[in-house]
N, C-alpha and C positions, 0 to 999 in steps of 0.2 A: 740591357742597352750597351752597344759597342762603345769602345773608347772614343772612336772618331765622332760618333753621334753626340756623345756627352761633351766633347771638346767643341763641336759645332754649336751646341746649345749654350755653352758658357760664352763662346765668342760672340754669338748673337746678342746675349744679354749685356756683355761689356760694350759691344759695338753700339747697342741701343743707347746706353748711357753716354757714350762719346758723341753720338749724333745729337742728343738733347743738349749736351754741353756746348756743342758748336752752334746749335740753334739759339741757346741762351746768349752766347757771345754775340751772335749776329743781331739779336733783338736789343740786348742791353747797350750795345754800342750806339744804337739810335735813340733809345729811350733815356739813357743816362748821360749821353754825351761823352766826349773824351775825358773830361775831369772825373766824372762820376764812374765811368768804366775803369779808369785808372785806379781810383780808390778801391773799388770792388776787387779788381785783380790783385792789387797789392795786399789787401787784407786776407784774401783766400790763400795767397802765396805764403804769407807769414804763418798762417794756421797749418798749412801743409808742411812747412819747414819744421815747426815745433813738433808736430806729430811724427814726422819721419825721424828726427833726431832722438826723440825720447821713447819711441816704442821698443828700441833695443833689439829689434828683429826676433822677438820671442816667439812669434808665430812659426817662423822657420826653425827656431831652436826646438820647438815641440816635435817637429819631424825627426830631428836627431835623437831626442830623448825617447821617442817611441821605438827606436832601434836599439839604443844603448842601455836603457833602464832595465833593471833586473825583472821587473814586472811592469807591463804597459799601464799607464794611468787610465782609469775609466773615464767615460764622458763627463760624469759628475765631477771628477777630480780635475780634468782638463778645464772645465768651465769655472770651477771655483778658484783654481790656482791662477790661471791666466786672467780671469775676471778681476781678481784681487790685485794682481800686478798691474793690470791696465788702469785701475783706479789710482794706485799709488804713483805710477809714472805720469799719468795725466795730471794729477795734482802738482807734481814736481814741475811739469812743463808749464802749467798755468801760473804757478808761483814765479817761475823765472820770467815769463812774459810780462806779468804784472809788475815785477820789480824793475824790469828794463823800461817799461812804459812810464812808470812813476819816476824812476831815477833819472831818466833823460827828459822828463816833462814832455814825452811824446815825440821828441825830435828824432830819435832813432827810427821811428815809424812815420816819418815825415809824410804829411798829407792824409793820414788816416785818423779820423776822429775817434773819441772814446767809445761812442755807441757802436760804430762800425767795427772797432777792434774787439769789443766785448762779444758781439754776435759772431764774428769770425772765430775767436778763440773758443767759443762754446762748442764748436765742431771738433775740437782737438780730441777729447775723450772718445768721441764717436769714430773718428778716423783711426785712432789707436786700436779700438775694439774691432773695427772692420778688418784690420790686418791680422789680428789674432783669430777672429771668428772664421775667416776664410780658410785658415789652415786647420782649424778644428773641424769644419765642415768637410774639408778634403779628406782628413783622416777617418772621418765617419762615413765617407762615400755618400754624402748627402748634398752634392753640389746643386741639385735642383732647388734646394732651399735658397741658396744664394742667388740663383737665376731669378726666382720669383721675387725675391726682395729687391733686386736691381730694377726689374720692370715696374713694380708697384711704387717703390720709393722714388725713383727718378721721375716717373710720370706725374705723381702728385706734387713733387717738388717743382716740376716745370709748370704745372697748372698754378701752383701757389705764386710762382714768379709773375705770371701774367696778372693774377688777382691783385697782388700787393704793389707791383710796380706800375702796371698799365692802368688799372682801374682805381686803385686807392692812392696812387701817386706817392708811395713811400720812398722812392728813390733808392739810394744805396742800401739803406737799412732794410727796405723791403726785399731787395735782391739777396742780401745776406740771410735774412730770415727765411726766405724760400729755400736757400741752400741748406740751412739748418734743419728745416722740416723734412726735406728729402733725405738727408743723412740720418736723421733720427729714425725715420720709418725703416730704412734699410737695416739699421742696427736692431730695432725691435723685431722685425720680421724674420731675422735670423736667430736672435737670442731666445725668443719665446719658444719656438718649436724645439730648439736644442735643449732647453730647460725641461720641457715635457718629456723628451726622449731620455733624459737623464733621470727620470722618475721624480721630477720637481725637487731635486736636491743638489746642493753644491758642497764640495769638499775641498778644503785647503790642504795641499800636500806640502808641509813645511820642508821636508827633506829634499823636495824637487826644486825648491826656489834657487838654491845656489848653483846646481848643475844647469838649470835653465838660463840663469844669468851669465854663467861662464860661456856656455855655447852661444848664447845670443850676442854677447859682446864680440866674439870672434866673427860671427856672421855679419854683425852690424858694421864692422869696419869695411866689409865688401859693399854693403847696402849704401852706406854714406858716401863711399868713394864713387860708386856708380852714379849716385844722385848728384854729387858735386861735379863729376866729370862732364856731364852734359852742359853744365853752366859755364865751364871754363872757356870754351870756344866763343860762346855768345858774349861773355864779358870782354874778351880780347878783341873780338870784332867791333864791339861797341867802343872800345878804347882807341883802336888804331884806324878803324874805317868809319863808315857813315851810318846814320840811323836806318836808312833804307836797306843797307847791306845786312844789318841785324835782322830786319823783317824778312828779307829774302831767305836768309840761311835758316832762321827759326821755322818758317813755314815748311821748308824742305825737310828739316829735322822732325817736325811734327807729323808730316805725312809718312815718314819712315816709321815713326812710333805707332801710327795707326795700324800698320801691317804687322806689328808685334803682338797684337791682341790674341792671335791664334796660339803662338807658343806660350804666352802668359796664361791662357786658359788651360793649356795642356798641363802646366805645372800642377794644378789642383788635382787633375786626374792621376798623374804620376805619383804625387804624394799619397793619394788615397790607396793606390795599389801597393806602394811600399809599406804603408802602415800595417797592412795585413800580410806582409811577406818579408823577405830579406832582400838586400840589394842584389846578391848573386842570383837568387831564384827569380827575381822579377826582371832582371836585365834582358833576357831574350825577348820578352814581351815588350819592354820599353824600346829596345833596339828596333823592332819592327815598326812601332809607332813613330819613332824618330825618323826612320826612312820615309814613311808615308808623308809625314808633316813637312819635312824638308823638301821632298819632291813637289808637294803642293805649293809650298812657299816659293820655290823656284819658278813655277808656272805663274804664280801671282805677281812675282817681281817682273817677269817678262811682259805680262799684260799691263802692269803699271808703267813700264818704260814706254810702251807703245801708246798708251792713253794719256800720258802726262801732258803733252801739249794742248790737249782738249780739256782735261779735267782741272788743271790748275787755274787757268783763266776763268773757267766756269764757276769754280768754288770761290776763288779769292779775287777775281777780277783781272783785267788785262795789265793792271799796274804791277802784278806779281809774276809776270812772264819770266823775269830773270831767275825765278825759283825753279823753273822747269829743268834746265841743265844741271843745277845743283842737286835736285832730287834724283835725276837719272844717274848722276855720278855716285850718289850715296846708296843706291839700291843694292850693290853687292854686300853692304854691311848687314842687310836683313838676314841673310843666311848665317853669317858669323855670329850675330847677336842671338839669333834663334837657337843655334846649336849650343851656345853658352847657357841660355836659359833652360833648355831641355836637359842638359847634363847637370844642372845645379842640384836636383834632388839626389843624384848619386853621390856627389861630393859631400853633401850634408849627411845623408843616411850612412855613409861609410865612415863618418867621423873625420874626414880629411879637411877639417876647417882651417888649420894653420896653412896648409899648402895652398888652398883656394884663396885665402886672404893674402898670402904672399904674392901670388900671381896677380891678384887684383891691384894691390898696391904698386907692384912693379909696372903694371900696365898704366896706372894713373900717373906715375912719375914720367913715363915715356910720353904720354899724351900731353901732359902739361908742358914738359920741356920742349917737345917738338912744336907745340902750338905757339909758344912764346917766340920760337925762332921763325916758323913758317908764315904765320899770319901777317906780321909786319912786312915781310919780303914779298909774299905771293898773294896776299889778300884772301878772298873767299876760297880760291883754288887751294891755297895752303891749308886752310881748315879742313877742306874736303879730303885732301891727300893724306893728311895725318890720320883722319878717321878711317880712311880706307886701309892704310897700312896696319892699323891696330885691329879693326874689327872685320876686315876681309882677308887678312893674312895671319897676323900673330895669334889672335884669339882662336880662330878655327884650328890652326896647327896645334896649339896647346890642348884644345878639347879633343882633337882626333887622337892625340897620344893617350889621353885619358880614356877615350872610347876603346882603344886597342887593349889598354890595361884591364878595363872592365871585361872585355871578351875573354882575356886570359884567366882572370879570377873566376868568372862564371864557369868556364870550362873545367877548371881545377875542382870546383865544388860539386860537380856532377858525380 
């Protein structure tokens, strides 16, 4: 199967999950009401935050170790080591969450009841494992497993939502239970086939733990910076502007995020190719793939620009018409962010973790500083122009320089 067909398959699976999430949002807003929907959204956001902060990006660190280690870990060793670390880090995350909840008597998690918090936090180990498993699957060139797990798990989770919330009337607890069921199925449908492929054995590589943690912590600075970066603009808009402005900007930002499903799916294919090659040997193939994907995304961005006045009111309603010009202005960032995503495996596989982290931190400082200045003065336009300056100018230029460097290194290795 060609790389493009595999990317299309993964994009469809991810897109299917996004569509079901949007459908759940649409239905839950009506079944749970504003207060219930707010509690559900807040609880799942806290779970995602703990999972993101505590996974230490060890899935991506595995890709670096597959290039740097003297001997590549076997599938059984990958499963045993990352599985064990997932258990330890998840326990740490849950312990911190419990201590914060009890220590503040729930005030830190204002509006979230104990049962809702418990159900949401139960997904944290599954979210951590999914991040690790997706990289193990990519290294084993078994992305079809993840696609199948996404289709089955998300579908059953969506059906469980209707059963528990609509028919049984369990409210927020039912919605969170359905999300837990779906996430559990995704985890099991990936873990069990991998376990069988590994000969039903797991091996803990003690000597790989420290290198994984060191690499993961370097990569994690980039991951956390990117995670927090998207929130800065929203927080500043919320502080200086109005609640409707937050909604308009967030919708435009989310629509841009939907277009990034394709390059995010491509990452898994590229990681799989690099796991069985070297960065220089694989680069010509990846370069051709990059050109095709970026060309396709440019066409998609043009279509989105033309269709936005029709699509946004159709999806979100006429009340969100102000999101149309914001979304159109943000479209150039799609190519910049996509290029950055596509080049990430080369940064990691070549061991250029410090350079990549330094670039990300510098970018974060610029975005935060410029946003603090621009949003109070220019409102939503200020937020958009800061994002354009960074993701449509600075980030692409930095990645193009790295692209040319990769060309040079690959030519030297021939």
